[in-house]
MISE-433763 format. One record per residue (C-alpha): residue number from 1; z, y, x; residue in three letters. Coordinates in nm, 3 decimals, always signed. Example, Ala and Ser with C-alpha at 12.3 -4.5 7.8 and 13.67 -1.06 7.14 Angstrom:
REM residues 2
+------+---------+---------+---------+------+
: nuke :      zz :      yy :      xx : tiza :
+------+---------+---------+---------+------+
:    1 :  +0.780 :  -0.450 :  +1.230 :  ALA :
:    2 :  +0.714 :  -0.106 :  +1.367 :  SER :
+------+---------+---------+---------+------+
END
This chain:
REM residues 123
+------+---------+---------+---------+------+
: nuke :      zz :      yy :      xx : tiza :
+------+---------+---------+---------+------+
:    1 :  -1.539 :  +0.535 :  +1.148 :  GLN :
:    2 :  -1.214 :  +0.542 :  +0.954 :  VAL :
:    3 :  -0.872 :  +0.455 :  +1.094 :  GLN :
:    4 :  -0.551 :  +0.379 :  +0.905 :  LEU :
:    5 :  -0.209 :  +0.351 :  +1.066 :  VAL :
:    6 :  +0.096 :  +0.236 :  +0.870 :  GLU :
:    7 :  +0.456 :  +0.316 :  +0.958 :  SER :
:    8 :  +0.801 :  +0.303 :  +0.804 :  GLY :
:    9 :  +0.854 :  -0.071 :  +0.780 :  GLY :
:   10 :  +1.173 :  -0.242 :  +0.891 :  GLY :
:   11 :  +1.478 :  -0.432 :  +0.777 :  LEU :
:   12 :  +1.650 :  -0.322 :  +0.457 :  VAL :
:   13 :  +1.919 :  -0.475 :  +0.240 :  GLN :
:   14 :  +1.844 :  -0.587 :  -0.113 :  ALA :
:   15 :  +1.883 :  -0.297 :  -0.353 :  GLY :
:   16 :  +1.799 :  -0.042 :  -0.087 :  GLY :
:   17 :  +1.501 :  +0.186 :  -0.042 :  SER :
:   18 :  +1.221 :  +0.227 :  +0.208 :  LEU :
:   19 :  +0.926 :  +0.466 :  +0.234 :  ARG :
:   20 :  +0.605 :  +0.350 :  +0.394 :  LEU :
:   21 :  +0.348 :  +0.596 :  +0.527 :  SER :
:   22 :  -0.021 :  +0.554 :  +0.604 :  CYS :
:   23 :  -0.211 :  +0.808 :  +0.814 :  ALA :
:   24 :  -0.586 :  +0.813 :  +0.749 :  ILE :
:   25 :  -0.826 :  +0.968 :  +1.002 :  SER :
:   26 :  -1.197 :  +0.974 :  +1.073 :  GLY :
:   27 :  -1.481 :  +1.013 :  +0.824 :  ARG :
:   28 :  -1.287 :  +0.991 :  +0.500 :  THR :
:   29 :  -1.372 :  +1.093 :  +0.148 :  VAL :
:   30 :  -1.084 :  +1.230 :  -0.055 :  THR :
:   31 :  -1.229 :  +1.082 :  -0.372 :  SER :
:   32 :  -1.199 :  +0.728 :  -0.233 :  TRP :
:   33 :  -0.932 :  +0.501 :  -0.373 :  ALA :
:   34 :  -0.626 :  +0.419 :  -0.165 :  VAL :
:   35 :  -0.395 :  +0.123 :  -0.201 :  ALA :
:   36 :  -0.108 :  -0.078 :  -0.062 :  TRP :
:   37 :  -0.139 :  -0.453 :  -0.035 :  PHE :
:   38 :  +0.114 :  -0.703 :  +0.094 :  ARG :
:   39 :  +0.099 :  -1.051 :  +0.236 :  GLN :
:   40 :  +0.394 :  -1.285 :  +0.268 :  ALA :
:   41 :  +0.383 :  -1.593 :  +0.497 :  PRO :
:   42 :  +0.172 :  -1.868 :  +0.345 :  GLY :
:   43 :  +0.057 :  -1.650 :  +0.057 :  LYS :
:   44 :  -0.259 :  -1.457 :  -0.025 :  GLU :
:   45 :  -0.282 :  -1.084 :  +0.019 :  ARG :
:   46 :  -0.193 :  -0.915 :  -0.309 :  GLU :
:   47 :  -0.239 :  -0.567 :  -0.448 :  LEU :
:   48 :  +0.086 :  -0.372 :  -0.481 :  VAL :
:   49 :  -0.038 :  -0.033 :  -0.602 :  ALA :
:   50 :  -0.357 :  +0.173 :  -0.599 :  ALA :
:   51 :  -0.462 :  +0.531 :  -0.671 :  LEU :
:   52 :  -0.804 :  +0.550 :  -0.830 :  GLY :
:   53 :  -1.122 :  +0.737 :  -0.739 :  TRP :
:   54 :  -1.350 :  +0.948 :  -0.958 :  ARG :
:   55 :  -1.082 :  +0.955 :  -1.226 :  GLY :
:   56 :  -1.060 :  +0.578 :  -1.261 :  SER :
:   57 :  -0.733 :  +0.420 :  -1.361 :  ARG :
:   58 :  -0.444 :  +0.377 :  -1.122 :  ASN :
:   59 :  -0.274 :  +0.041 :  -1.085 :  HIS :
:   60 :  +0.073 :  -0.093 :  -1.011 :  THR :
:   61 :  +0.151 :  -0.464 :  -0.990 :  ALA :
:   62 :  +0.388 :  -0.593 :  -1.258 :  ASP :
:   63 :  +0.617 :  -0.733 :  -0.991 :  SER :
:   64 :  +0.695 :  -0.384 :  -0.855 :  VAL :
:   65 :  +0.648 :  -0.167 :  -1.165 :  LYS :
:   66 :  +0.940 :  +0.070 :  -1.209 :  GLY :
:   67 :  +1.053 :  +0.015 :  -0.848 :  ARG :
:   68 :  +0.757 :  +0.114 :  -0.626 :  PHE :
:   69 :  +0.533 :  +0.418 :  -0.649 :  SER :
:   70 :  +0.221 :  +0.520 :  -0.456 :  ILE :
:   71 :  +0.128 :  +0.878 :  -0.377 :  SER :
:   72 :  -0.089 :  +1.077 :  -0.138 :  ARG :
:   73 :  -0.102 :  +1.430 :  -0.005 :  ASP :
:   74 :  -0.353 :  +1.686 :  -0.129 :  ASN :
:   75 :  -0.565 :  +1.656 :  +0.185 :  ALA :
:   76 :  -0.605 :  +1.283 :  +0.130 :  GLY :
:   77 :  -0.489 :  +1.210 :  +0.485 :  LYS :
:   78 :  -0.151 :  +1.054 :  +0.407 :  MET :
:   79 :  -0.065 :  +0.779 :  +0.161 :  VAL :
:   80 :  +0.291 :  +0.678 :  +0.079 :  PHE :
:   81 :  +0.465 :  +0.386 :  -0.085 :  LEU :
:   82 :  +0.816 :  +0.459 :  -0.208 :  GLN :
:   83 :  +1.003 :  +0.131 :  -0.244 :  MET :
:   84 :  +1.327 :  +0.137 :  -0.444 :  ASN :
:   85 :  +1.559 :  -0.143 :  -0.553 :  SER :
:   86 :  +1.392 :  -0.380 :  -0.309 :  VAL :
:   87 :  +1.434 :  -0.755 :  -0.343 :  LYS :
:   88 :  +1.410 :  -1.040 :  -0.090 :  PRO :
:   89 :  +1.079 :  -1.141 :  -0.250 :  GLU :
:   90 :  +0.936 :  -0.804 :  -0.142 :  ASP :
:   91 :  +0.947 :  -0.928 :  +0.218 :  THR :
:   92 :  +0.591 :  -0.917 :  +0.355 :  ALA :
:   93 :  +0.352 :  -0.735 :  +0.582 :  VAL :
:   94 :  +0.235 :  -0.425 :  +0.397 :  TYR :
:   95 :  -0.119 :  -0.296 :  +0.448 :  TYR :
:   96 :  -0.283 :  +0.032 :  +0.360 :  CYS :
:   97 :  -0.648 :  +0.031 :  +0.251 :  ALA :
:   98 :  -0.915 :  +0.277 :  +0.139 :  THR :
:   99 :  -1.266 :  +0.262 :  +0.000 :  GLY :
:  100 :  -1.454 :  +0.232 :  -0.327 :  THR :
:  101 :  -1.360 :  -0.119 :  -0.444 :  PRO :
:  102 :  -1.449 :  -0.292 :  -0.766 :  VAL :
:  103 :  -1.218 :  -0.447 :  -0.872 :  PRO :
:  104 :  -0.908 :  -0.309 :  -0.704 :  TYR :
:  105 :  -0.741 :  -0.648 :  -0.685 :  SER :
:  106 :  -1.000 :  -0.806 :  -0.454 :  GLU :
:  107 :  -0.908 :  -0.741 :  -0.089 :  PRO :
:  108 :  -1.265 :  -0.811 :  +0.029 :  ARG :
:  109 :  -1.389 :  -0.511 :  -0.168 :  LYS :
:  110 :  -1.181 :  -0.261 :  +0.031 :  TRP :
:  111 :  -1.374 :  -0.114 :  +0.325 :  ALA :
:  112 :  -1.101 :  -0.002 :  +0.565 :  TYR :
:  113 :  -0.759 :  -0.144 :  +0.652 :  TRP :
:  114 :  -0.463 :  -0.064 :  +0.868 :  GLY :
:  115 :  -0.288 :  -0.312 :  +1.098 :  GLN :
:  116 :  +0.009 :  -0.354 :  +0.866 :  GLY :
:  117 :  +0.382 :  -0.291 :  +0.885 :  THR :
:  118 :  +0.651 :  -0.555 :  +0.839 :  GLN :
:  119 :  +0.908 :  -0.512 :  +0.563 :  VAL :
:  120 :  +1.200 :  -0.754 :  +0.558 :  THR :
:  121 :  +1.456 :  -0.748 :  +0.277 :  VAL :
:  122 :  +1.784 :  -0.924 :  +0.343 :  SER :
:  123 :  +1.993 :  -1.067 :  +0.061 :  SER :
+------+---------+---------+---------+------+
END
């Protein structure tokens, strides 16, 4: 079994920064893809950023390109989302996921999920 636990969410002012962390434990494979999704009230879960597996292409959503970046440690046990220049529309619950999805953008294709962490951006 694989467990993911997100942390680092909270309240931040527009224009500020926040760093989300995701701790991955259990039977993991370092070559698996990792990603951050978000879901705002009344909206579908959307892909924010993903790091590929087996050399496949990474992905960052156009809405956060140039402001957010995803990274992970060499052991593959921690995944981070650095959020800079945040906007009120970034307010959502942010989820960490891992697996071997095709395509990245389809939440149902990701095998394992965390419980999520709330990010609220005030204007």
